[in-house]
N, C-alpha and C positions, 0 to 999 in steps of 0.2 A: 814977669807981672802981666805983660800984654797977652802972652799965650794963655795965661790963666783966665783972663777976662774973655778971651775968645771961646774957651772951653765952656765958661759959665753961660755965655749967651746960647751956645748950642744946647747945653743941658737944660736951661730954663725953657727954651722953645720946645724941646722934646717932652718936657714935663707936662706941658699944656696940650700938645697935639698927639703924642704917641704913647704916653705912659701906660694907660689902661690898667694900672695896678693899684690905684688909690681909691679913695672913697667915692670919686666921681662916677665910676662905672656902676657902683652899687646904687647910687641915687638915680642915675640915668636909666638903669634897667627897669625901674618901676613903670616906665611908660612902654617898655618893649619886653614883656615877660616871655620867658622861654619854658617855664615850668608851670603848667596849668592842668586842670582836669582831675578826675578821680584817681588816675594812676599815679600822678605826681603827688597828690595828697597822701596816698598810701605809702609811697616811698619816703616821703618826708617824715611820716610817723615812725617808720622803721629807722630812719636816720636819727631821730630824736632818741629812740630807745638805745641805739648803738652809742650815741654820744654819752648818755647817762651810764652806759656800761663800760666806758673807758676809751672810746675811740676819739682821739683828738681830731682826726680827719673829719669824722661825722660832725663833731662839735663845730668845726670851722664852717662846714657846709650849712648847718642849721643857722649859725650866726649870720652868715651872708644872706640866707633866705629871709630871715627876720629883718635884717637891716635894709634890704632892698624891696621887700614886699613881693618878691618873686619866689613862688613855691609855698610861702607861708604869709599870713597876714602881717603887714608892716607893724613891727613892734620893737622899738629900739631898746626897751628895757630887757626884753628876752634876748635880743641880739647881744647886748652887753653881758648877760648872764652866761650865754653859751660860748662867747669868745673867751671869757675868763676861764670857763671850764676847759676849753681847748688848750689854753696856755698852761693850766695846771697839769694837763697831760703832756706838757712839753712838746706840743705839736708845732713844727716850724711855720706852717701856713697860718695857724691861729696866732702865733707870736708875731709874725709879720703884720697881719691884719690889725691886731690890737695896737701895734706901734703906729701904723698908718692912721688909724682912727684917732688915737691920741694926738698925733701931729696935726691933723686937720680939724679936730674938734667935731668929728662926725661920730654919732652914737655916744661917744664918751666925751667928757669935758676936756678941752685942750690942755695938754700937759707935755711940753717938749722934752722935759727931763725923762719922763717915763717912756716917751716915744723913742728917744735915743737909746735908753737901756734895753728896751725890747728889740730894737732893730739890731743892736750888737749881738744879742742872743740868736736872732734869726740868721744873721750873717755867719756866726760860728757854726750853725747847722748847715751852712752852705745852701740855703734856700735861694734860688736864683733871683726872684723879684726883690728879695731883701738886699742881695749883693748889688743889684742894679740901683735900687734906691739909695744905698749908702754911697755908691759911686757918684750919683747925681749930687748928693750933699757935699762930697769931697771936691767935686769939680767946681763948686761955687765958692771955694775958699781960695786964699792966696798962698796957701801952704804947698810948696812943691812936693813935699813928701806925700801929702794927701792926694795930690793929682796923680802921682806915680801909683799909689795904692788903688786909686780909682780905675786906672787902666787894667790893673791886675784883676780887680773884681769884675770888670766888664768882660775880660777874657774868660773867666770862670763861668760867668752867667751865659756867655755866648756858646761855650762848649755844651751847655745844657739846653741849647736851642731856644733861649729866651729871645724873642724877636726884637724887643726894644733894645736889649743889650747888643745884639748883633748889629742893629742899624747904627747905634751911636758909635760903637767900636769901628765900624766900617767908615763912618764919616771922619773919625779921628785919624785913622790910617790913611784915608784919602787925602786929607789936608795936611797931615804931618803935625797935628796939634796934640800936644801932651805926649806924643810918642813919635818915633821916626816915621817918615812917610813910607807907606808900604802899599803901592797900588795893586800888586798881585793879591795881597791879603784882603784889601778892601774889595777888590773885584770878586773874590771867592765868596765873601760874605754877601755882597749885593746879589750875586747870582743865586745863592741859596734863598735869599729873601724874595727874589723875583719869582722863583718856583713855588714859594710859599704864599704868593699873592700879596706881598707887602705893597701898599699903594704907591710908594715913592721909589722903591728900590730900582726899578727898571731904568728910570731916568738917570739916576746916579751911576748905575752900571755903565750906561752909555758914555757918561762923562769920563769914567775910568778908562774905558776902551779907547776913546778919542785921545786921551793923554798918553796912554801907553803906545798908541800907534805912531806917535811922532818920532820915537827912537828906533822902532822896528827891531827891537831886541828879543821880543817874546811872541813871535807869530802864532805858535801853537796855543799858547795860553789865551791870546786875544781871540783866536778862532773858537776856543772852548767857551769863552764868555759870550761870544756872539751867537752861540748855538741856542741860547734861550729864545732867540727870535723865532726859531722854528718849532718851539714847543708851546702848545696852547693848553692851558689848564682849565678844564671845565668842571665845575662842581655844582651839583644840584642836590639840595638837602631839605627835607622837611624838618625844620629846626625844632618845632615843638614836639613832634613825634619822636625825633631823635633824642631830645633832651630827656624825655620820659624813659626811653630805652636805656640810655646811658646811666641815668640815675638808678634804674633797677639793677643794672650791671654792677654799679658801685656797691649798692647794698648787698647784693649777692656775694661779691668778693670779700667784703668786710665780714659778712656772716661766715663765709666758707673758711676764713682764716682761723676761726676758732678763738680769736683773741678777745672778743667783746660780748660773748654770751655768758651772762652771769650764772646760767644753769650748768654750763659745761665749758668753762674757759680752758684755753690750751694748757695752762699750768694747774688747773683744778683749784686755783685760788682766785677768788673774785678780785679784780683790779690789777692782777699781775699779768704782764704781757708775755707772749710766747718767747720773745727774745730773752727775757729775764728768767724764764722757767727752765731753759735748756732743752725744751721739746722742739722737735723738727717741724715747725709750722711756718708758713709763708708770711711775709710782711707785705701787705698790699696797701698802696697809697695812691692818691690821685697824681696825675702827671706833674712833673716838676715845672714850675713856672706859672702855674695857674693860681689865680688869687681872687677871682670873683665867680659867682655861680655860673654866669653866662660863659666865662672863659673856660672854666673847668669842664663844663658839659660840651661845649662846642670845639674844644681843642685850641682855642685862641690863646695867645701868649701875651 
């Protein structure tokens, strides 16, 4: 019981400070737009067309843009319409977002039962943010079976490089909460997060190094963890320009797949995807773990 409460405290704190996967980023992004100008407007028009032609990915993008006012004029009615369209296309990203919006009463009227149902669907699709969100919900219960399943979901999401999941899993491994203490595993996760510029990972990595150094059993591993101190990651990016370029690239990839062109779809049948048609065409989707327009375009998790 005590261990569960500890996990719940960690999870609740991370929900507020590190999640980056709920309605909050969509609302916050209205004040820091990444998709502006004529080029972005052109790409959004193309995404709307792709969404109407059967692309669940495009529908999720358009819904996020309408919900945040980033890339399209703020319009929650249109955001609701396109997110429902994405769910009808059985798109994991859209399904997860709709669940999140129902849970938070953002864009859609709050409905926890619908939120849970959609989240379950997104988890079955192994969409990393959905697995992370379900893990958080499980960790806030007193059911030990749920807590065990939460760790499994975090491991799967971490394998897909979802930073929030990696960080929470590392903390659980570091403290031995809900799972056996695994300093080596925690250190490996914190190292990866440090190299990915996670704001808190370096300090926690140092804690792991200090604790491991007391028994002097793994000097090579400790040296490997300490090597990040000699690596400086410098990144300079023109975010707005890059957003437009990435958005153009997404549209081009969706168009090139031949899946969503009603004039000449991969299967030659409007609304039937290439996977269902038996034709040899690629399935192109945004990176796993992305769930807001800013995150998808910038590569944030």
